[in-house]
VEXTIMAR-24451 format. One line per 3 residues: their letters; for each residue x negated, y, z of N, C-alpha, C. Coordinates in nm, 4 decimals, always signed. Layout:
// VEXTIMAR-24451
A	X,Y,Z,X,Y,Z,X,Y,Z | ...
***
This chain:
// VEXTIMAR-24451
MNL	+0.2725,+1.6316,-1.4605,+0.3121,+1.6935,-1.3723,+0.2712,+1.5369,-1.2353 | +0.2165,+1.5768,-1.1652,+0.1312,+1.5064,-1.0549,+0.2979,+1.5242,-0.8765 | +0.2955,+1.3994,-0.8296,+0.3464,+1.4350,-0.7355,+0.3187,+1.4109,-0.5815
PLI	+0.3399,+1.3826,-0.4522,+0.2275,+1.4724,-0.3646,+0.3092,+1.3025,-0.3382 | +0.2053,+1.2213,-0.3082,+0.2091,+1.1249,-0.2066,+0.1974,+1.0949,-0.1460 | +0.3210,+1.0678,-0.0389,+0.3574,+1.0452,+0.1478,+0.3058,+0.9211,+0.1420
VTP	+0.2264,+0.9045,+0.2453,+0.2656,+0.7930,+0.3860,+0.2686,+0.7424,+0.4571 | +0.4269,+0.6840,+0.4790,+0.5193,+0.6618,+0.5439,+0.4461,+0.6451,+0.7069 | +0.5027,+0.6513,+0.8646,+0.4315,+0.5766,+0.9468,+0.4203,+0.4402,+1.0033
EAE	+0.5573,+0.3520,+0.8831,+0.5011,+0.1587,+0.9075,+0.3691,+0.1545,+0.8099 | +0.3441,+0.2149,+0.6719,+0.2425,+0.1885,+0.5957,+0.1181,+0.2687,+0.6847 | +0.1035,+0.3363,+0.7580,+0.0579,+0.4226,+0.8354,-0.0206,+0.3061,+0.8969
NDL	+0.0531,+0.2516,+0.9276,+0.0846,+0.0995,+1.1101,-0.0124,-0.0048,+1.0512 | +0.0173,-0.0084,+0.8914,+0.0441,-0.1204,+0.8668,-0.1475,-0.1438,+0.8264 | -0.1866,-0.0269,+0.7905,-0.3326,+0.0539,+0.7045,-0.3987,+0.0154,+0.8503
VES	-0.3508,+0.0416,+0.9793,-0.4559,+0.0899,+1.0866,-0.4599,-0.0825,+1.1332 | -0.3497,-0.1665,+1.1541,-0.3616,-0.2943,+1.2264,-0.4569,-0.3882,+1.1284 | -0.4082,-0.3516,+1.0040,-0.5233,-0.4633,+0.9326,-0.6538,-0.4449,+0.9129
KRW	-0.7483,-0.2703,+0.9063,-0.7991,-0.2524,+0.9723,-0.8961,-0.2686,+1.0300 | -0.8225,-0.3198,+1.1628,-0.8620,-0.3859,+1.3174,-0.9283,-0.5251,+1.2717 | -0.7722,-0.6399,+1.1973,-0.8141,-0.7173,+1.1741,-0.9056,-0.7524,+1.1214
YDR	-0.9427,-0.6659,+1.0004,-1.0522,-0.6923,+0.9164,-1.2146,-0.6494,+0.9713 | -1.2544,-0.5474,+1.0885,-1.3004,-0.5456,+1.1710,-1.3065,-0.6527,+1.2811 | -1.2387,-0.7144,+1.3281,-1.3091,-0.7844,+1.4212,-1.3652,-0.9596,+1.2738
QRP	-1.3243,-0.9119,+1.2367,-1.3604,-1.0717,+1.1527,-1.5039,-1.0612,+1.1288 | -1.5351,-0.9317,+1.0597,-1.6711,-0.8857,+1.0315,-1.7160,-0.7087,+1.0796 | -1.7869,-0.6850,+1.0909,-1.8028,-0.5283,+1.1525,-1.8664,-0.4682,+0.9740
GLG	-1.7292,-0.3715,+1.0066,-1.7686,-0.2932,+0.7957,-1.6615,-0.3156,+0.7159 | -1.6278,-0.5336,+0.7761,-1.4735,-0.4901,+0.6912,-1.4019,-0.4286,+0.6726 | -1.3647,-0.4005,+0.7800,-1.2619,-0.3069,+0.7850,-1.2487,-0.1936,+0.7094
QEF	-1.3797,-0.0770,+0.6665,-1.4162,-0.0117,+0.6594,-1.4029,+0.0156,+0.4523 | -1.4537,-0.0936,+0.4409,-1.4627,-0.1509,+0.2904,-1.2826,-0.1820,+0.2779 | -1.1976,-0.2437,+0.2997,-1.0548,-0.2974,+0.2955,-0.9934,-0.1436,+0.2719
VLC	-1.0292,+0.0103,+0.3381,-0.9615,+0.1070,+0.3158,-1.0098,+0.1743,+0.2207 | -1.1450,+0.1217,+0.2211,-1.1483,+0.1780,+0.0903,-1.1216,+0.1701,-0.0768 | -1.0698,+0.0613,-0.0565,-1.0283,-0.0446,-0.1486,-0.8496,-0.0103,-0.1589
VEE	-0.8095,+0.0366,-0.0295,-0.7161,+0.0623,-0.0344,-0.6500,+0.2118,-0.0842 | -0.7665,+0.2626,-0.0537,-0.7664,+0.4173,-0.1209,-0.7521,+0.4241,-0.2437 | -0.8113,+0.3717,-0.2622,-0.8930,+0.3586,-0.4632,-0.7398,+0.3260,-0.4839
ALE	-0.6694,+0.2031,-0.4782,-0.5180,+0.2041,-0.5463,-0.4579,+0.2792,-0.5186 | -0.4132,+0.3478,-0.3716,-0.3961,+0.4477,-0.3641,-0.3671,+0.6342,-0.4808 | -0.5081,+0.5845,-0.5127,-0.5674,+0.6635,-0.5689,-0.4894,+0.6261,-0.7494
RIR	-0.4713,+0.5190,-0.7635,-0.3994,+0.4396,-0.9285,-0.3253,+0.5298,-0.9277 | -0.2122,+0.4905,-0.8159,-0.0753,+0.5027,-0.7916,-0.0509,+0.6290,-0.8342 | -0.1937,+0.7639,-0.7494,-0.1617,+0.9301,-0.7946,-0.1504,+0.9339,-0.9466
RIP	-0.2519,+0.8357,-0.9866,-0.2376,+0.8880,-1.1383,-0.1804,+0.8566,-1.1786 | -0.0927,+0.7310,-1.2052,-0.0022,+0.6578,-1.2941,+0.1068,+0.6333,-1.2078 | +0.1877,+0.6865,-1.1724,+0.2295,+0.5757,-1.0301,+0.3454,+0.4844,-1.0826
QGA	+0.4277,+0.4807,-1.2415,+0.4596,+0.4523,-1.3606,+0.3932,+0.3002,-1.3941 | +0.2742,+0.2604,-1.3244,+0.1695,+0.1741,-1.3812,+0.1304,+0.0315,-1.3000 | +0.1970,+0.0579,-1.2194,+0.2264,-0.0795,-1.1406,+0.4118,-0.1191,-1.1456
SEV	+0.3841,-0.3387,-1.1257,+0.4456,-0.3613,-1.1365,+0.6230,-0.4333,-1.0161 | +0.6931,-0.3394,-1.1197,+0.8535,-0.3533,-1.0229,+0.8705,-0.5252,-0.9826 | +0.8516,-0.5044,-0.8275,+0.8464,-0.5833,-0.7927,+1.0018,-0.6405,-0.6622
HPG	+1.0452,-0.5376,-0.6568,+1.1895,-0.5503,-0.5959,+1.3008,-0.4419,-0.6411 | +1.3860,-0.4328,-0.6625,+1.4394,-0.2940,-0.7776,+1.4122,-0.1400,-0.6563 | +1.3205,-0.0449,-0.7551,+1.2575,+0.1083,-0.7503,+1.1470,+0.0854,-0.6428
IRR	+1.1485,-0.0721,-0.5994,+0.9527,-0.0885,-0.5030,+0.9131,-0.1087,-0.6682 | +0.7720,-0.0502,-0.6357,+0.6208,-0.0570,-0.7276,+0.4845,-0.1568,-0.6124 | +0.4464,-0.1998,-0.6923,+0.3528,-0.2882,-0.5771,+0.1948,-0.2287,-0.7058
AVV	+0.0981,-0.2283,-0.6669,-0.0288,-0.2056,-0.6739,-0.1203,-0.2846,-0.5701 | -0.1552,-0.3197,-0.6482,-0.2545,-0.4879,-0.6085,-0.4163,-0.4273,-0.5609 | -0.4511,-0.4050,-0.4250,-0.5954,-0.3717,-0.3615,-0.6488,-0.4289,-0.3287
RRF	-0.8081,-0.4101,-0.4810,-0.8823,-0.4541,-0.4712,-0.9934,-0.5634,-0.4179 | -0.9492,-0.6861,-0.4233,-1.1256,-0.7531,-0.2916,-1.0170,-0.8206,-0.2510 | -0.8475,-0.7846,-0.1760,-0.8374,-0.8453,-0.0444,-0.7031,-0.8869,-0.1014
PYG	-0.6181,-0.9424,-0.0697,-0.4712,-0.9966,-0.0857,-0.4028,-0.8970,-0.0190 | -0.3793,-0.7712,-0.0677,-0.2584,-0.6942,-0.0281,-0.2382,-0.6061,-0.1525 | -0.1059,-0.5748,-0.1869,-0.0123,-0.5174,-0.2129,+0.0143,-0.3238,-0.1062
VFY	-0.0195,-0.2138,-0.2315,+0.0283,-0.1292,-0.1855,+0.1636,-0.0745,-0.2157 | +0.2363,-0.1043,-0.1605,+0.4424,-0.1085,-0.2098,+0.4707,+0.0778,-0.1794 | +0.5773,+0.0693,-0.3127,+0.5517,+0.2466,-0.3065,+0.7213,+0.1673,-0.4622
RVD	+0.7120,+0.3666,-0.4108,+0.8727,+0.4300,-0.4694,+0.8851,+0.5456,-0.5243 | +0.8646,+0.5528,-0.6170,+0.8730,+0.6995,-0.7300,+1.0371,+0.7869,-0.6874 | +1.0448,+0.8677,-0.6641,+1.2023,+0.9378,-0.6570,+1.1205,+1.0535,-0.7851
VDQ	+1.2662,+1.1857,-0.6950,+1.1935,+1.2680,-0.8393,+1.0654,+1.3995,-0.7475 | +0.9953,+1.4121,-0.6343,+1.0178,+1.4679,-0.5727,+0.8588,+1.4295,-0.5832 | +0.8345,+1.3147,-0.4675,+0.7097,+1.2298,-0.4558,+0.6744,+1.0958,-0.4725
IAV	+0.6545,+1.0575,-0.4579,+0.6000,+0.8953,-0.4463,+0.5655,+0.8310,-0.2878 | +0.6702,+0.7839,-0.2350,+0.6784,+0.7252,-0.1020,+0.6265,+0.5869,-0.0936 | +0.5148,+0.5715,-0.0080,+0.4313,+0.4143,+0.0003,+0.5196,+0.3953,+0.1287
IAI	+0.5810,+0.2982,+0.1604,+0.6881,+0.2237,+0.2388,+0.5613,+0.1362,+0.3473 | +0.5059,+0.0526,+0.2701,+0.3655,-0.1042,+0.3281,+0.2566,-0.0698,+0.2574 | +0.1873,-0.2039,+0.3180,+0.0472,-0.1743,+0.2538,-0.0263,-0.3211,+0.3682
YDC	+0.0485,-0.4437,+0.2320,+0.1456,-0.5593,+0.3089,+0.0259,-0.6855,+0.2323 | +0.0169,-0.7910,+0.3338,-0.0424,-0.8809,+0.3148,+0.0349,-0.9840,+0.1791 | -0.0171,-0.9456,+0.0568,+0.0795,-1.0185,-0.0120,+0.1594,-1.1827,+0.0233
RRE	+0.0173,-1.2898,+0.1642,+0.0495,-1.3987,+0.1353,+0.1749,-1.3916,+0.2071 | +0.1856,-1.3478,+0.2740,+0.2957,-1.3437,+0.4639,+0.3973,-1.2847,+0.4059 | +0.6005,-1.3255,+0.4269,+0.6509,-1.3252,+0.3734,+0.7125,-1.2123,+0.3640
PKG	+0.7257,-1.1520,+0.2476,+0.8321,-1.0529,+0.2214,+0.9078,-0.9734,+0.2511 | +0.9901,-1.0199,+0.3492,+1.1029,-1.0022,+0.4227,+1.0558,-0.8996,+0.5321 | +0.9177,-0.8664,+0.5242,+0.9001,-0.7611,+0.6407,+0.8639,-0.6192,+0.5877
WQK	+0.7699,-0.6264,+0.4670,+0.8201,-0.4921,+0.4143,+0.9459,-0.4190,+0.3312 | +1.0575,-0.5561,+0.3096,+1.1406,-0.5451,+0.2260,+1.2700,-0.5070,+0.3271 | +1.2666,-0.4476,+0.4526,+1.3769,-0.3794,+0.5068,+1.3029,-0.2933,+0.5255
RDG	+1.2295,-0.1838,+0.5064,+1.1791,-0.1078,+0.4892,+1.2822,-0.0006,+0.4045 | +1.3009,+0.1181,+0.4132,+1.3436,+0.2264,+0.2847,+1.2664,+0.3207,+0.2603 | +1.1657,+0.3341,+0.3271,+1.0701,+0.4476,+0.3419,+1.1369,+0.6136,+0.3874
***
């Protein structure tokens, strides 16, 4: 059974802000970041239980090439992405989100 993957507005904002930051570092790097995040989202779609649980009920899929994680919750009827977050940052930022 394939569950729909929902990206919360907060997670979408994380993606937009991070892409902007990477584009300022080097033109085109932001798009490379987005492609790697999309790859992580596809892994989550295929195997929702495949990533490690890092907080009660929350899993983290690692983004290839970048120090980011996609934090998500697997519900009965959907997969909810609650954050796309730099793993070097204080985790309390995404932990306050309930998706």
